[in-house]
KEKE-3310 file (N, C-alpha, C; in steps of 0.2 Angstrom, whole numbers, plus 5000, padded with zeros to 4 digits):
npx = (5004:5002:5003:4996:4991:4989:4981:4976:4967:4962:4965:4969:4979:4976:4976:4976:4976:4983:4972:4961:4957:4954:4963:4966:4976:4979:4985:4991:5001:5011:5018:5026:5021:5008:5009:5014:5013:5002:5010:5022:5018:5014:5026:5033:5039:5036:5042:5049:5044:5037:5032:5040:5045:5056:5060:5053:5059:5052:5044:5033:5027:5020:5014:5010:4998:4989:4989:4981:4980:4979:4971:4974:4972:4961:4970:4983:4980:4978:4992:4999:4993:4996:5010:5018:5019:5031:5035:5044:5047:5034:5031:5040:5036:5025:5030:5033:5041:5050:5052:5043:5031:5032:5032:5018:5012:5016:5011:5017:5017:5003:4994:4989:4972:4972:4984:4982:4971:4979:4987:4978:4972:4983:4985:4973:4976:4986:4980:4972:4981:4987:4975:4973:4984:4993:5000:5001:5008)
npy = (4994:5011:5028:5042:5054:5067:5074:5085:5087:5094:5084:5072:5064:5061:5049:5045:5031:5023:5016:5024:5022:5028:5032:5035:5042:5045:5061:5061:5051:5057:5070:5081:5084:5086:5098:5106:5120:5124:5127:5121:5108:5105:5104:5091:5076:5062:5046:5030:5021:5029:5044:5060:5073:5084:5096:5095:5083:5071:5055:5045:5029:5021:5009:5011:5017:5006:5000:4992:4999:5013:5022:5029:5019:5023:5024:5025:5037:5046:5047:5051:5063:5070:5074:5081:5073:5063:5049:5038:5041:5041:5027:5021:5025:5017:5005:4999:4993:5006:5005:4995:5002:5012:5004:5000:5012:5016:5007:4995:4984:4976:4980:4970:4969:4970:4977:4988:4994:4996:5006:5016:5018:5024:5036:5042:5044:5053:5063:5067:5071:5082:5090:5093:5101:5114:5130:5139:5145)
npz = (5000:4996:5001:4993:4994:5007:5021:5035:5050:5066:5075:5068:5055:5038:5025:5008:4998:4983:4977:4981:4994:5010:5025:5042:5056:5073:5078:5090:5091:5084:5090:5085:5073:5077:5084:5075:5063:5049:5038:5040:5041:5028:5022:5016:5010:4999:5001:4997:5006:5015:5022:5024:5035:5034:5041:5053:5058:5057:5053:5044:5041:5027:5030:5043:5043:5041:5053:5067:5079:5076:5082:5098:5114:5128:5139:5133:5126:5137:5143:5131:5129:5140:5141:5150:5161:5169:5163:5166:5180:5185:5183:5191:5203:5206:5206:5194:5179:5170:5156:5152:5155:5145:5134:5134:5133:5120:5112:5109:5117:5126:5141:5154:5161:5174:5177:5169:5177:5189:5185:5181:5194:5201:5193:5197:5211:5209:5203:5214:5223:5216:5215:5229:5232:5240:5242:5252:5267)
capx = (5000:5006:4999:4998:4989:4988:4978:4976:4962:4965:4967:4971:4982:4973:4980:4973:4981:4982:4966:4956:4954:4956:4965:4968:4980:4979:4991:4994:5007:5016:5018:5029:5016:5002:5010:5017:5008:5000:5015:5027:5015:5014:5033:5034:5041:5034:5048:5047:5041:5033:5032:5046:5045:5063:5061:5051:5062:5046:5043:5027:5027:5014:5012:5007:4991:4986:4990:4975:4980:4979:4968:4976:4967:4961:4976:4988:4978:4980:4999:5001:4990:4999:5017:5021:5020:5037:5033:5048:5046:5027:5031:5044:5032:5020:5034:5033:5047:5048:5052:5037:5025:5033:5029:5011:5010:5018:5007:5022:5014:4996:4994:4983:4967:4974:4990:4978:4968:4984:4990:4972:4972:4988:4983:4968:4979:4990:4975:4969:4987:4987:4970:4974:4990:4992:5006:5001:5012)
capy = (5000:5017:5034:5047:5061:5067:5080:5085:5091:5096:5078:5067:5064:5056:5047:5041:5027:5023:5014:5028:5021:5033:5030:5040:5040:5050:5065:5060:5047:5062:5076:5086:5085:5089:5105:5110:5125:5121:5128:5115:5101:5104:5103:5084:5072:5055:5041:5023:5017:5033:5051:5063:5080:5086:5102:5093:5077:5066:5051:5041:5024:5020:5003:5013:5018:5000:4997:4991:5004:5020:5027:5026:5017:5028:5024:5028:5044:5050:5049:5055:5070:5073:5073:5084:5068:5060:5042:5034:5042:5038:5020:5019:5026:5011:4999:4997:4994:5011:5003:4992:5007:5015:5000:5000:5019:5016:5001:4989:4979:4978:4978:4966:4973:4972:4982:4994:4996:4998:5012:5021:5020:5029:5042:5045:5046:5058:5069:5069:5075:5088:5095:5095:5105:5121:5134:5143:5143)
capz = (5000:4996:5002:4988:4996:5014:5024:5042:5054:5072:5078:5064:5048:5034:5019:5003:4994:4976:4976:4983:5001:5015:5031:5047:5062:5078:5079:5097:5090:5081:5093:5081:5068:5080:5086:5069:5060:5043:5033:5041:5040:5021:5019:5017:5004:4999:5000:4994:5011:5019:5022:5028:5036:5036:5046:5059:5059:5058:5048:5045:5036:5024:5033:5049:5041:5042:5060:5071:5084:5073:5087:5105:5119:5133:5143:5129:5125:5143:5143:5125:5129:5146:5141:5156:5166:5168:5163:5170:5187:5186:5183:5197:5209:5207:5206:5187:5175:5166:5149:5151:5154:5139:5128:5134:5130:5113:5108:5108:5121:5129:5148:5157:5164:5181:5176:5167:5183:5194:5182:5182:5201:5202:5190:5201:5217:5207:5202:5220:5226:5213:5217:5236:5233:5243:5242:5257:5273)
cpx = (5004:5001:5001:4995:4988:4985:4977:4969:4966:4968:4970:4975:4978:4977:4975:4978:4979:4976:4960:4954:4958:4957:4966:4972:4979:4985:4994:5001:5012:5016:5021:5024:5010:5003:5013:5011:5007:5006:5021:5024:5015:5021:5035:5036:5038:5041:5045:5043:5036:5034:5037:5045:5052:5064:5058:5054:5057:5046:5037:5027:5020:5010:5008:5000:4986:4985:4983:4974:4981:4976:4971:4970:4966:4967:4982:4986:4979:4987:5001:4998:4993:5007:5021:5022:5026:5035:5037:5047:5039:5027:5035:5040:5026:5023:5034:5040:5046:5048:5046:5031:5026:5030:5022:5009:5011:5015:5011:5019:5007:4996:4988:4978:4969:4980:4986:4975:4973:4986:4984:4972:4977:4987:4978:4971:4983:4986:4973:4975:4987:4981:4970:4980:4988:4999:5006:5005:5008)
cpy = (5006:5023:5039:5054:5061:5074:5080:5088:5092:5089:5072:5069:5059:5055:5043:5037:5027:5020:5018:5027:5026:5030:5036:5037:5046:5054:5064:5056:5051:5069:5082:5088:5089:5096:5109:5115:5122:5122:5122:5108:5100:5103:5096:5081:5065:5051:5035:5020:5022:5040:5054:5070:5082:5091:5100:5086:5072:5062:5047:5035:5023:5014:5005:5015:5012:4997:4997:4997:5011:5025:5024:5024:5023:5029:5028:5036:5049:5052:5053:5062:5074:5072:5076:5079:5064:5052:5037:5035:5040:5030:5018:5020:5021:5005:4995:4998:5000:5009:4999:4997:5010:5011:5000:5007:5019:5011:4995:4983:4981:4976:4974:4971:4975:4977:4989:4998:4999:5005:5018:5023:5025:5035:5046:5048:5053:5064:5072:5074:5082:5093:5097:5100:5112:5124:5139:5141:5142)
cpz = (5000:4996:4996:4989:5004:5016:5031:5044:5061:5076:5074:5057:5044:5028:5014:4999:4986:4973:4978:4990:5005:5022:5036:5053:5067:5078:5085:5096:5087:5084:5089:5076:5071:5082:5081:5066:5053:5038:5034:5040:5032:5018:5020:5010:5005:4997:4997:5000:5016:5018:5026:5029:5038:5041:5052:5062:5061:5052:5049:5040:5033:5028:5040:5049:5042:5049:5063:5076:5082:5078:5094:5109:5124:5137:5139:5128:5131:5143:5137:5125:5135:5146:5146:5161:5164:5168:5167:5177:5189:5187:5189:5203:5211:5206:5199:5184:5170:5159:5147:5150:5147:5133:5128:5131:5122:5109:5106:5111:5124:5136:5149:5160:5171:5181:5174:5173:5188:5191:5183:5189:5203:5199:5194:5208:5215:5206:5209:5224:5223:5215:5224:5237:5235:5243:5248:5263:5279)
residu = (MET:LYS:ILE:ILE:GLU:ILE:TRP:PHE:ASP:LYS:ASP:TYR:ILE:TYR:GLY:LYS:ASP:GLU:GLU:GLY:LEU:THR:TYR:ARG:GLN:SER:LEU:LEU:TRP:TYR:PRO:ARG:LEU:LYS:ASN:ALA:ASP:GLU:GLU:HIS:ARG:LEU:GLN:TYR:THR:PHE:GLY:PHE:ARG:GLY:ILE:HIS:TRP:ARG:HIS:LEU:ASP:GLU:ASP:ILE:SER:PHE:GLU:SER:PHE:LEU:TYR:GLU:ASP:ALA:GLU:PRO:THR:PRO:MET:GLN:ARG:PHE:PHE:LEU:SER:HIS:ARG:GLU:ILE:ASN:VAL:SER:GLU:PHE:ALA:LYS:SER:ILE:GLY:PHE:ASN:PRO:SER:LEU:LEU:LYS:LYS:TYR:ILE:ASN:GLY:ILE:MET:LYS:PRO:THR:LYS:GLU:TYR:GLU:GLN:LEU:ILE:LEU:SER:HIS:VAL:HIS:ARG:LEU:GLY:MET:ASP:LEU:SER:ASN:ALA:SER:PHE:GLN:SER)
# end
């Protein structure tokens, strides 16, 4: 499959292949593209295997438009939308291997329901800590 045309909206990159089929991927997977202005998004080249944005140092393979996880899971969406959270430190605080949590977030591996619940519980605890924060002496 080869993408021959692309376009964007606020949340997605779309691609049309040689047969006229349209695909989409969440821009959460590509923060440099998500945060780029229209001018920089349009400065791309098609290669043999994908699309390249030289000025953004970003590449998207044609194959990735076929991935089942073109749309992040709710857990992935949370961490991809809140990049201010240090994933390594978050993982350590719940006794997780940081590289394992990164694999879950990046879709390389899928967590069990138990691990997903453990992660969500810690997100809720962190949210409570943040909402109870006070800077008064």
